[in-house]
DSSP file (Angstrom, degrees, kcal/mol; ACC not computed):
  #  RESIDUE AA STRUCTURE BP1 BP2  ACC     N-H-->O    O-->H-N    N-H-->O    O-->H-N    TCO  KAPPA ALPHA  PHI   PSI    X-CA   Y-CA   Z-CA
    1    1 A X              0   0    0      0, 0.0     3,-0.4     0, 0.0     0, 0.0   0.000 360.0 360.0 360.0 111.1 -159.6  -36.9  -53.3
    2    2 A X        +     0   0    0      1,-0.2     2,-0.3     0, 0.0     0, 0.0   0.965 360.0   9.0 -77.2 -49.9 -161.4  -39.4  -55.3
    3    3 A X  S    S-     0   0    0     43,-0.1    -1,-0.2    42,-0.0    43,-0.0  -0.555  80.3-156.4-126.9  77.7 -162.9  -41.5  -52.4
    4    4 A X        -     0   0    0     -3,-0.4    42,-2.5    -2,-0.3     2,-0.3   0.004   6.5-138.8 -60.4 157.9 -162.4  -40.0  -49.1
    5    5 A X  B >>  -A   45   0A   0     40,-0.2     4,-1.6    41,-0.1     3,-1.1  -0.719  27.5-107.0-107.7 161.5 -162.4  -42.0  -46.0
    6    6 A X  H >> S+     0   0    0     38,-2.0     4,-2.9    35,-0.4     3,-0.6   0.940 123.5  55.6 -49.8 -51.6 -163.9  -41.3  -42.6
    7    7 A X  H 3> S+     0   0    0     35,-2.5     4,-2.2     1,-0.2    -1,-0.3   0.851 104.5  52.2 -50.6 -35.6 -160.3  -40.7  -41.4
    8    8 A X  H <> S+     0   0    0     -3,-1.1     4,-1.0    34,-0.3    -1,-0.2   0.819 109.5  49.7 -76.3 -30.3 -159.8  -38.0  -44.1
    9    9 A X  H <<>S+     0   0    0     -4,-1.6     5,-2.4    -3,-0.6     3,-0.3   0.919 110.3  48.5 -73.5 -42.7 -163.0  -36.2  -43.0
   10   10 A X  H ><5S+     0   0    0     -4,-2.9     3,-1.9     1,-0.2    -2,-0.2   0.914 108.5  56.2 -66.2 -38.1 -162.0  -36.2  -39.4
   11   11 A X  H 3<5S+     0   0    0     -4,-2.2    -1,-0.2    -5,-0.3    -2,-0.2   0.802 104.6  54.0 -58.3 -29.5 -158.5  -34.8  -40.5
   12   12 A X  T 3<5S-     0   0    0     -4,-1.0    -1,-0.3    -3,-0.3    -2,-0.2   0.373 127.8-100.4 -87.3   6.8 -160.3  -32.0  -42.2
   13   13 A X  T < 5S+     0   0    0     -3,-1.9     2,-0.2     1,-0.3    -3,-0.2   0.545  74.5 142.0  88.8  11.7 -162.1  -31.1  -39.0
   14   14 A X      < +     0   0    0     -5,-2.4    -1,-0.3     1,-0.1     3,-0.1  -0.578  24.2 175.1 -79.7 146.4 -165.4  -32.7  -39.7
   15   15 A X        +     0   0    0      1,-0.3    22,-1.8    -2,-0.2    23,-0.5   0.494  68.1  29.4-123.1 -13.5 -167.3  -34.4  -36.9
   16   16 A X  E     -B   36   0B   0     20,-0.3    52,-0.7    21,-0.1     2,-0.3  -0.933  59.5-160.8-140.4 165.9 -170.5  -35.4  -38.7
   17   17 A X  E     -BC  35  67B   0     18,-2.0    18,-2.9    -2,-0.3     2,-0.4  -0.925  20.3-127.1-138.3 161.0 -171.6  -36.3  -42.2
   18   18 A X  E     -BC  34  66B   0     48,-2.8    48,-2.6    -2,-0.3     2,-0.4  -0.878  17.3-163.1-111.8 141.2 -175.1  -36.2  -43.7
   19   19 A X  E     -BC  33  65B   0     14,-3.1    14,-1.9    -2,-0.4     2,-0.4  -0.997   6.9-161.0-129.9 132.1 -176.6  -39.3  -45.5
   20   20 A X  E     -BC  32  64B   0     44,-2.6    44,-2.7    -2,-0.4    12,-0.2  -0.943  18.1-126.1-113.5 130.1 -179.7  -38.8  -47.8
   21   21 A X  E     - C   0  63B   0     10,-3.4    42,-0.2    -2,-0.4     7,-0.1  -0.422  50.3 -84.8 -58.8 150.0 -182.0  -41.6  -48.8
   22   22 A X        -     0   0    0     40,-0.6     8,-1.0     5,-0.1     9,-0.2  -0.277  59.4 -85.0 -54.3 138.2 -182.3  -41.7  -52.5
   23   23 A X    > > -     0   0    0      6,-0.2     3,-3.4     7,-0.1     5,-1.1  -0.057  41.8-106.5 -47.9 145.6 -184.9  -39.2  -53.9
   24   24 A X  G > 5S+     0   0    0      1,-0.3     3,-1.2     3,-0.2     4,-0.3   0.848 121.1  57.9 -54.1 -34.6 -188.5  -40.6  -54.0
   25   25 A X  G 3 5S+     0   0    0      1,-0.3    -1,-0.3     2,-0.1    -2,-0.1   0.506 103.5  58.2 -67.0   0.3 -188.2  -41.0  -57.9
   26   26 A X  G < 5S-     0   0    0     -3,-3.4    -1,-0.3     2,-0.2    -2,-0.2  -0.053 129.5 -88.5-118.7  27.0 -185.3  -43.2  -57.2
   27   27 A X  T < 5S+     0   0    0     -3,-1.2     2,-0.3     1,-0.3    -3,-0.2   0.770 100.4  99.6  70.1  29.1 -186.8  -45.9  -55.0
   28   28 A X  S   <S-     0   0    0     -5,-1.1    -1,-0.3    -4,-0.3    -2,-0.2  -0.862  71.6-131.6-136.0 174.6 -186.1  -43.8  -51.9
   29   29 A X        -     0   0    0     -2,-0.3    -6,-0.2    -3,-0.1    -5,-0.2   0.499  41.6-117.6-108.8  -3.7 -188.0  -41.5  -49.6
   30   30 A X        +     0   0    0     -8,-1.0    -7,-0.1     1,-0.2    -8,-0.0   0.481  59.1 152.3  82.8  -3.4 -185.6  -38.5  -49.3
   31   31 A X        -     0   0    0     -9,-0.2   -10,-3.4   -11,-0.1     2,-0.3  -0.211  25.6-161.2 -58.3 153.3 -185.1  -38.8  -45.6
   32   32 A X  E     -B   20   0B   0    -12,-0.2     2,-0.3    23,-0.0   -12,-0.2  -0.926  10.4-174.6-133.5 163.7 -181.8  -37.6  -44.3
   33   33 A X  E     -B   19   0B   0    -14,-1.9   -14,-3.1    -2,-0.3     2,-0.4  -0.965  22.7-127.3-152.5 154.7 -179.7  -38.2  -41.0
   34   34 A X  E     -B   18   0B   0     -2,-0.3     2,-0.5   -16,-0.2   -16,-0.2  -0.921  25.4-162.2-100.8 126.3 -176.6  -36.8  -39.5
   35   35 A X  E     -B   17   0B   0    -18,-2.9   -18,-2.0    -2,-0.4     2,-0.4  -0.954  18.6-127.8-120.0 127.7 -174.0  -39.3  -38.4
   36   36 A X  E >   -B   16   0B   0     -2,-0.5     3,-1.8   -20,-0.2   -20,-0.3  -0.562  14.9-144.9 -68.8 124.0 -171.1  -38.7  -36.1
   37   37 A X  G >  S+     0   0    0    -22,-1.8     3,-1.8    -2,-0.4    -1,-0.1   0.784  94.9  72.0 -59.7 -28.8 -167.9  -39.8  -37.8
   38   38 A X  G 3  S+     0   0    0    -23,-0.5    -1,-0.3     1,-0.3     4,-0.1   0.724  92.9  58.8 -66.2 -20.1 -166.5  -41.0  -34.5
   39   39 A X  G <  S+     0   0    0     -3,-1.8    -1,-0.3     2,-0.1     2,-0.2   0.501  97.7  74.0 -82.1  -7.0 -169.0  -44.0  -34.7
   40   40 A X  S <  S-     0   0    0     -3,-1.8     2,-0.3    -4,-0.2    -3,-0.0  -0.658  94.2 -92.8-109.1 159.6 -167.7  -45.3  -38.0
   41   41 A X    >   -     0   0    0     -2,-0.2     3,-1.7     1,-0.1   -35,-0.4  -0.574  32.1-136.7 -68.7 127.4 -164.6  -47.2  -39.0
   42   42 A X  T 3  S+     0   0    0     -2,-0.3   -35,-2.5     1,-0.3   -34,-0.3   0.655 101.8  58.0 -66.9 -11.6 -162.0  -44.7  -40.0
   43   43 A X  T 3  S+     0   0    0    -37,-0.2    -1,-0.3   -38,-0.1    -2,-0.0   0.647  78.9 113.8 -87.5 -17.1 -161.1  -46.8  -43.0
   44   44 A X    <   -     0   0    0     -3,-1.7   -38,-2.0   -39,-0.1     2,-0.2  -0.287  59.5-141.2 -59.2 132.2 -164.6  -46.7  -44.4
   45   45 A X  B  >  -A    5   0A   0    -40,-0.2     4,-3.0     1,-0.1   -40,-0.2  -0.571  22.0-112.5 -93.1 159.7 -164.8  -44.8  -47.8
   46   46 A X  H  > S+     0   0    0    -42,-2.5     4,-2.6     1,-0.2     5,-0.2   0.921 117.5  49.8 -59.6 -39.1 -167.7  -42.6  -48.8
   47   47 A X  H  > S+     0   0    0    -43,-0.2     4,-2.1     2,-0.2    -1,-0.2   0.904 110.6  48.5 -67.5 -34.2 -168.7  -45.1  -51.6
   48   48 A X  H  > S+     0   0    0      2,-0.2     4,-1.8     1,-0.2    -2,-0.2   0.954 113.1  48.8 -71.9 -46.3 -168.6  -48.0  -49.3
   49   49 A X  H  X S+     0   0    0     -4,-3.0     4,-1.2     2,-0.2    -2,-0.2   0.911 110.2  51.0 -50.4 -48.4 -170.7  -46.0  -46.7
   50   50 A X  H >< S+     0   0    0     -4,-2.6     3,-0.6    -5,-0.2    13,-0.3   0.923 110.9  47.5 -53.1 -51.0 -173.2  -45.0  -49.3
   51   51 A X  H 3< S+     0   0    0     -4,-2.1    -1,-0.2     1,-0.2    -2,-0.2   0.843 116.1  45.5 -61.1 -36.8 -173.6  -48.6  -50.5
   52   52 A X  H 3< S+     0   0    0     -4,-1.8    -1,-0.2    -5,-0.1    -2,-0.2   0.576  86.1 112.1 -83.1 -17.1 -174.1  -49.9  -46.9
   53   53 A X    <<  -     0   0    0     -4,-1.2     9,-3.2    -3,-0.6     2,-0.4  -0.316  46.5-166.5 -69.4 138.9 -176.5  -47.1  -45.6
   54   54 A X  B     -D   61   0C   0      7,-0.2     7,-0.2    -2,-0.1     2,-0.2  -0.996  24.4-119.3-126.9 129.9 -180.0  -48.3  -44.9
   55   55 A X     >  -     0   0    0      5,-2.7     4,-1.5    -2,-0.4   -35,-0.0  -0.469  10.4-151.2 -77.7 131.9 -182.6  -45.6  -44.4
   56   56 A X  T  4 S+     0   0    0     -2,-0.2    -1,-0.2     1,-0.2   -23,-0.0   0.672  94.3  50.1 -76.2 -16.4 -184.3  -45.6  -40.9
   57   57 A X  T  4 S+     0   0    0      3,-0.1    -1,-0.2     1,-0.0    -2,-0.0   0.936 131.7   6.2 -88.0 -50.0 -187.6  -44.1  -42.4
   58   58 A X  T  4 S-     0   0    0      2,-0.1    -2,-0.1   -27,-0.0     3,-0.1   0.584  91.0-118.8-115.5 -13.9 -188.3  -46.5  -45.4
   59   59 A X     <  +     0   0    0     -4,-1.5    -3,-0.1     1,-0.2   -31,-0.0   0.460  57.3 156.5  87.8   1.0 -185.6  -49.2  -45.1
   60   60 A X        -     0   0    0     -6,-0.1    -5,-2.7     1,-0.1     2,-0.4  -0.208  37.7-129.0 -63.6 154.0 -184.2  -48.4  -48.5
   61   61 A X  B     +D   54   0C   0     -7,-0.2    -7,-0.2    -3,-0.1    -9,-0.1  -0.863  64.2  23.5-110.5 141.5 -180.7  -49.3  -49.1
   62   62 A X        +     0   0    0     -9,-3.2   -40,-0.6    -2,-0.4     2,-0.3  -0.015  59.7 177.3  87.8 161.3 -178.0  -46.9  -50.4
   63   63 A X  E     -C   21   0B   0    -13,-0.3     2,-0.5   -42,-0.2   -42,-0.2  -0.988  34.0 -80.5-178.1 179.4 -177.8  -43.3  -50.2
   64   64 A X  E     -C   20   0B   0    -44,-2.7   -44,-2.6    -2,-0.3     2,-0.6  -0.938  37.3-156.3-113.7 130.5 -175.9  -40.1  -50.9
   65   65 A X  E     +C   19   0B   0     -2,-0.5     2,-0.3   -46,-0.2   -46,-0.2  -0.891  26.7 147.0-107.2 122.1 -173.1  -39.2  -48.4
   66   66 A X  E     -C   18   0B   0    -48,-2.6   -48,-2.8    -2,-0.6    -2,-0.0  -0.941  49.3 -63.4-146.4 173.1 -172.0  -35.6  -48.1
   67   67 A X  E     -C   17   0B   0     -2,-0.3     2,-1.3   -50,-0.2   -50,-0.2  -0.255  52.5-112.6 -56.6 140.8 -170.7  -32.9  -45.8
   68   68 A X     >  -     0   0    0    -52,-0.7     4,-2.1     1,-0.2    -1,-0.1  -0.652  36.7-168.9 -71.1  94.6 -173.0  -32.0  -43.1
   69   69 A X  H  > S+     0   0    0     -2,-1.3     4,-2.1     1,-0.2    -1,-0.2   0.775  79.6  58.7 -72.8 -23.3 -173.7  -28.5  -44.4
   70   70 A X  H  > S+     0   0    0      2,-0.2     4,-2.3     1,-0.2    -1,-0.2   0.954 111.0  43.7 -70.9 -46.2 -175.4  -27.1  -41.3
   71   71 A X  H  > S+     0   0    0      1,-0.2     4,-1.7     2,-0.2    -2,-0.2   0.895 112.4  53.6 -63.5 -35.3 -172.2  -27.9  -39.2
   72   72 A X  H  X S+     0   0    0     -4,-2.1     4,-1.9     2,-0.2    -2,-0.2   0.890 110.1  46.1 -63.0 -43.2 -170.1  -26.4  -42.0
   73   73 A X  H  X S+     0   0    0     -4,-2.1     4,-2.4     1,-0.2    -2,-0.2   0.849 111.1  52.5 -61.8 -41.7 -172.1  -23.1  -42.0
   74   74 A X  H  X S+     0   0    0     -4,-2.3     4,-2.1     2,-0.2    -1,-0.2   0.860 107.5  51.3 -69.9 -35.2 -172.0  -22.9  -38.2
   75   75 A X  H  X S+     0   0    0     -4,-1.7     4,-1.9     2,-0.2     6,-0.2   0.954 112.5  49.7 -62.3 -46.5 -168.1  -23.3  -38.3
   76   76 A X  H  <>S+     0   0    0     -4,-1.9     5,-2.9     1,-0.2    -2,-0.2   0.896 111.6  44.5 -55.4 -47.3 -168.0  -20.5  -40.8
   77   77 A X  H ><5S+     0   0    0     -4,-2.4     3,-2.0     1,-0.2    -1,-0.2   0.905 112.3  52.8 -66.2 -44.1 -170.2  -18.2  -38.8
   78   78 A X  H 3<5S+     0   0    0     -4,-2.1    -1,-0.2     1,-0.3    -2,-0.2   0.804 108.7  51.3 -63.3 -30.4 -168.2  -19.0  -35.6
   79   79 A X  T 3<5S-     0   0    0     -4,-1.9    -1,-0.3    -5,-0.1    -2,-0.2   0.363 120.1-112.0 -92.3   6.3 -165.0  -18.1  -37.5
   80   80 A X  T < 5 +     0   0    0     -3,-2.0     2,-0.3     1,-0.3    -3,-0.2   0.673  67.9 146.3  73.4  19.0 -166.5  -14.8  -38.6
   81   81 A X      < -     0   0    0     -5,-2.9    -1,-0.3    -6,-0.2     2,-0.2  -0.620  54.4-102.6 -90.0 148.6 -166.6  -15.7  -42.1
   82   82 A X        -     0   0    0     -2,-0.3     2,-0.4     1,-0.0    -1,-0.1  -0.487  33.8-168.3 -72.8 136.8 -169.5  -14.4  -44.3
   83   83 A X        -     0   0    0     -2,-0.2     3,-0.1     4,-0.0     4,-0.0  -0.988  28.1-111.2-122.2 136.7 -172.4  -16.8  -45.1
   84   84 A X    >   -     0   0    0     -2,-0.4     3,-1.5     1,-0.1     0, 0.0  -0.305  40.1 -99.1 -65.7 143.1 -175.0  -15.9  -47.7
   85   85 A X  T 3  S+     0   0    0      1,-0.2    -1,-0.1     0, 0.0     3,-0.1  -0.342 107.8  37.8 -62.5 145.6 -178.5  -15.2  -46.5
   86   86 A X  T 3  S+     0   0    0      1,-0.4    -1,-0.2    -3,-0.1     2,-0.2   0.235  84.2 123.5  96.4 -13.3 -180.9  -18.1  -46.8
   87   87 A X  S <  S-     0   0    0     -3,-1.5    -1,-0.4     1,-0.1    -4,-0.0  -0.545  77.3 -78.6 -82.3 158.6 -178.3  -20.8  -45.9
   88   88 A X        -     0   0    0     -2,-0.2     2,-0.4    -3,-0.1    -1,-0.1  -0.090  45.4-160.4 -62.4 146.2 -179.2  -23.0  -43.1
   89   89 A X              0   0    0     -3,-0.1   -18,-0.1     1,-0.1    -1,-0.1  -0.973 360.0 360.0-121.6 138.5 -178.7  -21.7  -39.5
   90   90 A X              0   0    0     -2,-0.4    -1,-0.1   -20,-0.2    -2,-0.0   0.446 360.0 360.0 -97.0 360.0 -178.5  -23.9  -36.4
């Protein structure tokens, strides 16, 4: 999938995504936030969301949009799947 939409993520079972402000050396502060997919337009693509993101910490525009890994690992644990030591636990 080249540029997934919010609807695509929801269909895959995702409820949240993580958005990261660009790293400090790229005019951002490195802040991150978890966003509930249900609050977004289902047609919005990852690239459009990344362009429209505004950091709540520094006001920087743009960011990286990716899977909410803490929620992903929690689902793996709940399903009894092995998760390597050192990965986030909720």
